[in-house]
N, C-alpha and C positions, 0 to 999 in steps of 0.2 A: 544256392539251388541245386547245383552240381553235387555238393556234398550230401543234401537230402536223398538225391536221387541214387548215390552209391550206397546210402545207409538202406534204403528201401531195397534193393536189389539183393541185400545178404539178410532180408528179414530180421534184421536187430531189434531188441526192444526198443522203444522209445527213449528212454533216457540213456541208453548206451552211444559211445560216440559213433559219427558215420564217416568213412572213408571218403574223400574228395575225388573229383575227375571223371567219373564215368556216368553215363546215362543209365535210366531203369533198363533199358534194352540188355545192358550188360548182367543181367539176371540169367543169362544163358551162360556165363562164365567169366572170370577175370576177377581181379582182386586191386586193391588199393592202400593208401596211408590212413591215419586215423585223424579225425578232427573232432571237437567238442562240438556237442549238438544239444538244444533244450529238448525237454518232453515233448509230446504231441498234446494238443489241446483236447480237453474232454468233447465228445459228441453232442448233438442236441439232447441226448437221453442222459447227459451228464455223466457218461463213463469214459475214462481215458482207455486207449488200446494197450493191452500187455505185452503185444508183440503185433507188428505191422512189416510191412515190405512187398516187394514185387514177386509174384510167382507166376508160372504159366499153369491157367485151367484148360485142362485138355477138352475138347470138344466132344460132344455125344455123337458126332458122325464121323464115319473112317474118312470121309473126303475133306474134311474142314481141319483147319491149322488149330494148333493150341494158342490162345490169347494170353497175352500178357494182362494181368489185372493187380490192382492194387489190393491188397488184403490186410485184414485186421481181425485180432482177435480181442473181443471187448463185451462185457456184458453176459457172458456166457454163451457167445455165439462167435462164429466166423462169418465176416462179411466181406465182400469184395466189391470193387467198382473200378471203373474205367480208368479213373485217375485218382491220385491222391488229392484229399479235399472236397472230393465230390459231397454235395449236401444229403444226397440220399443214396446207399449202396445200392448196386445191383441188386444183390442176393444178401439174404441175411439168415444163416443157417444155424438152426439152435444146436448146441453141442450135447445137452443134455440127453440121456437115455430117452427113448429108445435109439437114438443116433449111435452109430458103430464108427468107430475112427480105426484106420489101421494104415500100414504101410505096405507099398506093394513095390517088391524089388524086381521087376520085371526087365526086360531086356533095353527099356527106353530108360532106365535108370531109376533112381528112388522117387516114390510118388506117395504123397499123402491122399489118402481115400477118405470120404467124408460120406457116410451113406445114411440117409432117413427111410423110414418106410416106403418111401414115395419115389426117390430120386438118389442117385450117386454123383458125386462130385470127385474129380481127381486133378491135383494140384502139384505141380513139379518144378524143381529148381535143378540148375546144374550142379550146386554144391550139396552132396549129400548131407553134410552137417547142418545146413540150412533145413533142409527137410526133417532131420530128427528132431531140432529145435521146435519146429511147428507141431510135429507129432506130439513131444512133450507137453507143451503149452495146450494144445487143444485137448487132449487127454485129461490134464489138471484141470482145465475150465469144465469138462464133461463131468469132473466129479470122481474121475478115477486117479491111478496113481502114476 
């Protein structure tokens, strides 16, 4: 289980190895070694995630803290849950246009921004390479390049 948690913190693709040793809270930073890991199973809709891991979802309030969420890109959407393996995601954000996907390089680090016509979500990770990987995959799933 520790191997799974470490892989999640780095937002690895499911078929990639997972480093052992650290908890999902390590999404705030840290690193580890590598170990073999089987791919994630398909969800109820039959799609397997193309990217999954722990990201901090920034709150919409100035007074609330960012919340650690299990995130998955699958079936043309970005889904997030409180825990890995939750039967139903807390939110399922469609990535197809008119959804806009961008990177915010503010003072708080690199943040993936996903905006629909009605709402904007901000996801961050301590490792900018992880955020770049999420940006690439969400953009690809949205039909971009």
